[in-house]
N, C-alpha and C positions, 0 to 999 in steps of 0.2 A: 279720533277714538277708533275708527275702523281699522287703521293701520296698527294701532296698539293691540287691538283684539286679534288681528291676524297674526302678529308676532307672538302673542301669548299662546295662540292655538298651535303654531309651529313648534314652539318650545315644549308645549305639553305633549304633542305627538312624538317629538324627538326624544324627550325624557322617557316616555313610556315605551317607545320602540327600542331604545337602548337598554332599558331595564329588562324588557321581554327577551331581547337578544342575549343579554348577559345571563338571565335566568335560564334560557334555553341551553346556552353553552355550559352553564354549571351542571344542568341535568345531564347533558351529553358527557361531560367529564366524569361525573359520578358513575354513569352507566358504563363508560369505557374502563374506569378503574375496576369495577366489579367484573367485567368481562375478562380483563387482563389477569386479575387475581385468580379467577376460576380456570383460566386456560391451562395451567399446569396439571390440573386434574382431568380436564377434558382431553388433553393430548397425551396423557401418560402412556396409554397403550400404543398410540401411533408412533411415539418416539422410539419404541423398540425396533421398529422397522425402518427408521430414518437412517439413510446411508450418507455419510459425509466424507470428504477427502481426509486422508491421514496427514496431519500437519503438526510438526514438532513445535514445542513451545519456543519462545524467544531464547530462554535460558539454555535449552538443549541444543538449539541451533548454534549459539555462540560456542558452546562447549565442543561441538563437533568440528566447527571451523578451526578452533585452536588445536585440539588434541589430534585431529586427523589431517590437518592442513588441507582442508577441502576448499574448493572454489564454490561460489554461489551465484546463481543467475536469478535476479529478483523480478517478480511480477507485481504490479499495482493495477489500479483501475485503468490507467493510461495504456498499459500493455494489452490488457484485455480488450479495450475499445478498438485498438489497432488490429487485434486478432479477429474482432467482429467485422472488420472492414471499414472502420470509422477513423477520421483524422482527429487529432487532439491539438491544442493550441500551439505547441512547439514541435510537433512532428506530423507532417502530412502522411496520410495512408499511402502505402504502396503494396501491391500484391506480393512482392518479394518479402517485404518486412512482415506482413500478415502471415505468410506461409512459414517463415522462419520461427516466429513466435509460437505458432501452433505446433510446430515440430519439436521445439524445446519443451513445451508443456508435457508432452507424452514420451519424451526421450527415454530409452532404456539404459542409457549410459549412467555411470555412477557420478553424476554431477548434480549436486543439490539444486533444486528449483524452489525459490521462495514464493509463497502465496500468503496473502493476508489471513492469518489465523482467525481474526475476528470476523471474516466473511462468513464463517461456518460454525463458530463456537461462541461461547458465552460472552455477553457484553456487560457482565456484572460490574467490572472495574473500568470500563471504557469511558473516555471523555464524552461529554454531551454531543460534540460535533461528530464524533465517530459513530455514536448511536444513531444520530439522524442520517448520516451517510449510509449506514448499513440498512436502515429501515426505508430508504428511498432508492438510491442508485443500485446498491447490492441486491435488494429485494427484486428490483425490476430486471436485473441481469443474471441472477444466480443460476437459473436453469441453463442459460446460454454458456456460462462459465463451466458448469458441470459437464456439458456436452463436449467441451474441449479438453477435459482432464481425464486422467487415468485413476480410477478410484482404488486401484491396487498399488499405485505408486506411493512411495513415502515422500511427502513434500516437507519443506522447511518453512520457518516463519519469516516472512518478508519484513515484519516490523521490528526485527531484532536491532536494526540500526536506527529506528525512529520511535522508540518506546515513549519518548517524551511527547510525541504527537498523538499517541494512541490511548495510553492508560492513565488513570487518575492517580493511582498510588503504586509506587514500586520503590525499591531501594536504589535511589539515584547513584550514590557513590559506588556501590557494588556493581551495578549494571555497567557504568562507564569504565570502571576499572577492568572489568572482564572484556568489554568491547575493545579497549585499547591493547589488550594482550594479543589481538589478532595480528597487529603490525609491530609489536614491541621488539626493539633491537633488530628490526628487519630493514633491508634496503627497499624503499617503496617508490613506485612511480604512480602518480595520479594523472590520469588522462581525463580532462574536464572541459566543460563548456566555458567559453570566455566569460569571465566575471563571476562565475558561480560561487567561488569562495571569498569574494571580496569583502563581504559584510559579516563574516563570522567573527564572533567576539572572542571565542576561545580556540586555541590551537590544540586539537586533540591528537595531533601527529608529532608532538614534541618528544615522544619517546622512541622515535625511529632511529636507526643507525644513519640513514641518509634519506633525503626526500627530494624528489624531482617532479616538476609539473610539466605536462605537455598539454597544449591548448588545442581544442577542436571546436567546431561550430556549436553554439548553444541552442540553435534552432535548426530543425531538419537535418540533424547530424547523419541520418542514415543515407542521405544523398552522397556523403563523403565516406561511406563505409569502407570501401577498398583502400583508400589512402590512409584512413585511421588504422585499419588492420595492419597495413604495411609498416607503419611506424611502430605499432605495438610488438610485432614479431621481431623487431630489431633489438628489443629489450632482452637482456640476459634472463634465462629462465629461473635463476636463483633469486630474482627480485619479485616482490609482491606487487601486482598491478591492481589498482583500484580505478574503476570507471565511474565518472559522474556525468553521464550523458543520456539520461532518460532511457527510453526503450532501446536505443542503439547500444547502450551499455549491457542490456540484458542479452543481446545476441553476441556482442564482443566477448563478454565473460564466458559464455558457453563455448565459443569457438576457440578462445585461448586455452581454456581448460582441456579441450580436446587435443590441443597441440602440446600439452604437458606443462603449461604454466600453472 
């Protein structure tokens, strides 16, 4: 009987502790909901003085790339981490790479630099994973990002090519039709990490005039930067070059654009 009473008491304490914890969390959620709901009024005046980078929408970014045949050098969280001096899983930090990325971010040249628009703008239509990412990693690093950026510079949207990973609702057919116009009836060379395109279900490049693949390292590609660049500048300038090489692609796109590609 002593053991049964002991187990009964443990169950009672457990049930009550869980109930109290649940009740506490419910109260916290209610309070948080009230705080969030009221924030738009509390922050109204402060928002007038909030300065954020100028970043074009994904739609405007695509339009500019097509109509003006511009190049683009894309930045995501990995590129920013390397600019901060940190390694990422598939690219070790090097001072040279960090310096180049910081140089590109504030470059005065007319080469579009893509930044995640959702880093600084509304999350109203963002997927839950993106919202969590912005409210954690971006929140913790936003001030460091701003210190590396030029608030007078016009940036472009880095998510124009990854809208499906970012937003909940958009016109899928119109979006991909417009993206595909970038390389439509063009001679295209893709320089990619080994195996990067192996598991793609759909071939979005089936509307090119010709398509060539050049293989580069899928990890720590920046260690081979000079040899990759040497291969790239052998490509005729009337061809469209697409890099799928992580942060190394960001630097290569910028350098080739400077060379007239």
